[in-house]
N, C-alpha and C positions, 0 to 999 in steps of 0.2 A: 185262404187256405196254411196252416202250419206248418212247420219246417219240419214234425213228423210227417205229415200226410204228404207232404213234397217227397220227403226220401224214401218214401214207402211206395210212392206211385213211380219215381225214379226207379228205383230195387227190381219193384213190378216191371216195367218195363224191360232194364237188362236181362234181368233173367228170362225171359217170356218172348216179349218184342220184338226182339234185336239182334237174332241169329247171326253168324255170321252168312257171308254166300254163299260158301262153301257145305256148310252144315243140308246134308239130307233129310226127308221127311220123318224116316224113322228117327235121327238123334234128335230133331224138333218135339215128336210127339213125346218123347222119352225124356226132355227135358221138361215139358209140361207138365206128366205126371209125377216128378217128382217137386214140381211147385205146388201141384194140388195135393199132394201130401201134405205137403205145409202150410198150406192156408187152412186146412181142414184142421191142422193142432193149433194154429193161431184163434183160430172162432172157438175151439175148446178152452182154449184158456183164457181167451178175454173176456172183458165185462163192458156192458153198456155200450156205448158209443161206438167203443171199439171193435165191440164182436160186431157189431150192425157192419160197421165198416167192411172187417175184413170177410164178414160171410157176402157184403156187394162182391168184392172182388169173387169171392170164390163162385157168386153165381156166374159171373160174367167168363170167368175162365171155362167153368166147366160148359157152358152155352158153347162159348166159341169152339173147345175142343173137340165136344162129342160132333155136332155139323160137319168141324171140316173132316173127321173120320168118317163120317155119313156120306160126305160128300166125293171125299180123295179118296181115301185108304180103304173102303171096304167096298168100293165097284172094282178096286184095281184090284186087290186081291181074289176075287172069286173067280178070277181067268189067270191069275197068274202063277199058281202051283195048283197040283193035284189037292182037293178036299177044300177047296179055297171057299166055293159057297156054301160047305157045311159050317168049316170056321167062321166066315160072317154070320150063317143065321144065327149060332150059339152066343156071339158077341153081339148082336143085335136084342138078342134075348136079353142079355144082360144090362143093357143099356135101357130099354125100356123099363125094366125093373127099377132102375135108380131114377129114372124119367119120374115114377110115380111117386118116388119118394122125398124127390126134390121139389114137384109141386105139392105136396102136404107140406113143406117145409116154409116156404113161400107163402100161405097164408096165415102165417104164427107170426108171434111177434118175437124176436130173440130171447126176449124176456122170459117168454111162455114155458113152463115147466115143462111142456110136452118138446119144447126144443131140441133141450141137447138131446135124449135118447134117441129122438127119431135122426137129429144129425147123425152120432153114430153108428145107426144104421145105415146110413148114406153111406159115410164112409166106407165103412165094412166092404159093400158092395162094388162103392167104384176102386178099392183098392183091388179085391180080387180080379174083377173085371179087367184092369189095367193090366194087370202078371197077368190072363190069359190073352192078352192081346199080343203083349211083349213077346210073351213065350211060345203061341200058337199063329198070330199073324203077322205079326214086324219081322220077325228073325227069317222068315221066308220070303215072305214082301222085297227083302233087301238083297235076299239070295237068288232071285229071281227076275229082277228089276234092275233098268239100266242105271247106272249114275246119273246121267243123265234128266230121263225120268225122275229119277226121287228127287232132284233138285228144283225140278219146275214142281213138284207136288210141293214141297216144303214150301217154294213162292208163293202159291196159292194159299198154303195156311197163313203166311205173311199177311200177305193181301187182305185175308177176313179177319186177323188181330189188328190192322190199323183201322176198319170200315167199322164194326163195330161198335157200338156205344159205350165207353168205360167209367162212365157217372151217369146219376139219375137227371131225370129230363127236367127242367122248369118246369114250376105248376105242379110236378106230382110229388104231391104232401103226403099222403097216406103213408104207412113202415111199409106195407108190401108192396107198394107201385116202388120205393127208391129203391127195394130188394132186392125185386125185381129186374130192377134196370130195361124196366119199359113195355111189358114183359120177356122171360123167355124167348117166347116164340118169334117177339121181336129183333131181337138178336141172331135169332137163327136165322130168319129173311134176310138181313144184313150181312150175312157170314155167305150164306147162299150166292147172292148176290156179286158178292168179290170174288168168290172161287173160280166164278163160271165166268168174267171177264176175267180173271187174270189167266186161264187153264184156254183163252181162248185168243189170248194175246192182247186184250184191248184191258189190261191191268196197270 
């Protein structure tokens, strides 16, 4: 591993994987939103292997982030405030559309001429989705949920981050397998398992 790669990995975990014990789930997920935005810019401006590496990290974070929201935040929001179910259904529809765009990207090499237009379309969809979550879901969830519960939810997200694979598996030689990290569905399964263990007090 190069010194640059080591620094990148350390920076990623410092910004995403190692929040303070007092950070609640809303603060944690909003910080992830900022990191996702940054990674989109890194993929857009990088070239060659650096673009491939940046996209790998983006795929990983998107998989962990969206699965954590589906398992932790959305179920809580449905009953936390009036209209919660409608808000969640709107967010789930946005997430479905974004996943379809991500799926199309996973079938491409990062050097494919179609890659960048598809990436930018995904970025726009993800950023609109993030703003809607922050405005219509996160703010109300924080206002109506106890600090202790929000802290427990953050703990579950951190457990999910620690469990999901951050590097390609040995033997995954194809570009698609490497970029997909195993693929995204496998990350989501591991995230769900980690969340459930943590929320049950077994993490």
